N, C-alpha and C positions, 0 to 999 in steps of 0.2 A: 123848847130845848135851847140850851145855851151853846153857842158855838163861837169860836174866835179863830182868826187867821194866825198862822205861825209863819213869820217871815224873818229869818236870821239876817242880821246886818250884813250887807255886802253880797247876799245871795241874789242872783238875777233870775228872772223868768223871761221867756220869749213871747209872752202874750198876757192877756188880762186875766190872770188866775193867781191864786195864792200857792206858795210852795207846799203848804199843808193847812188843814183845818182840824182844829181840836173840837170834838163834840163829846161832851161828857168825859169819860175815861178813854175814849178812842181818839187816835190820831190818823187822819187820812192824808197820805203823802201823794202829791201829784207826781206824774211821770217825770223822770229826770233824764236830761240829755247832758252830755259833757260840755259844760260851759267854762270858759276861762274866767279869771277874776274880773275882767272888764265886761263880761256878758256875751262875748263872742263865742262861736262854736269852737270847741277845743278839738284840734285834729292831732292825730298821732296813732300809734299802734292801739289795737283793741284792748290790750291789757291796761294801758294808760287811760283810755276812755272809761273802762270799767271802774278803775280806781277813782277817777274824777267823780263819776256818778255816786259811788259809795261814800266818798268824802262829803259830797253835797247832802246825802241822806244823813250822815253823821251830824252835820251842822244843823239840819232841821230837827233831828231828834234831840240834840243838846238844847236847842232853843225851847223845846217843849218839855225839857227835864228828863229826857230818856237817853238810851244808848242803843247800839245795834242789838244788844241782847234782848231788847224789848220788841224787836220786829217779829211779826207772826207770819207774814206772807210776803213774798217778793215775786213779781212777774218781770221777766226779762224779754225784751223784743230784739231780735237780731235780724239784720238785713241779710247777712251771710251766715248760714248755719255752720260753715267751715270754721267760724270763729268760736264755736262752742267750747272746745277744749281750752283755748286761751282765756276765754271769759271765766271758765271754771277755775283755772289756776289763780287768776287775780281775785276772784270772788272768795275762794277758800281761805285766802290769807286774812280775811276780815271776820271770820266766824270760827268759833271753837267747836266743841263736840255736839252742840245742839243748835245747828243753823236753822233759820226759819224755813217753813214750807216754801217751795219754789216751783214755778213753771217757767219754761223757756219756749218762746213762740217765734217761728220764722215769719217775717213780714216782707213785703215789697217796699222799696224805697220810694 
């Protein structure tokens, strides 16, 4: 099977992994955390963190020749489920009438 790493210019990771791997017609995107342009952890309100993660995903998709419309499934991990509504508001701004399937999971920090 042919596979290749997809690494948009300027997109940082916090470990030894690829932002995404293309295998055939599939693109597997690594989990995203909100990073600033220098690769540091982006802090700010959860809405801005959500936007930053989605912008990173857009960059990865663009580097692979895709858009957010090509996403099939998204999994969101939240440390505080009280942020659920705010994340939904920020998330909804990125998708039209056919958003991808999605799960949201509460996790410990």
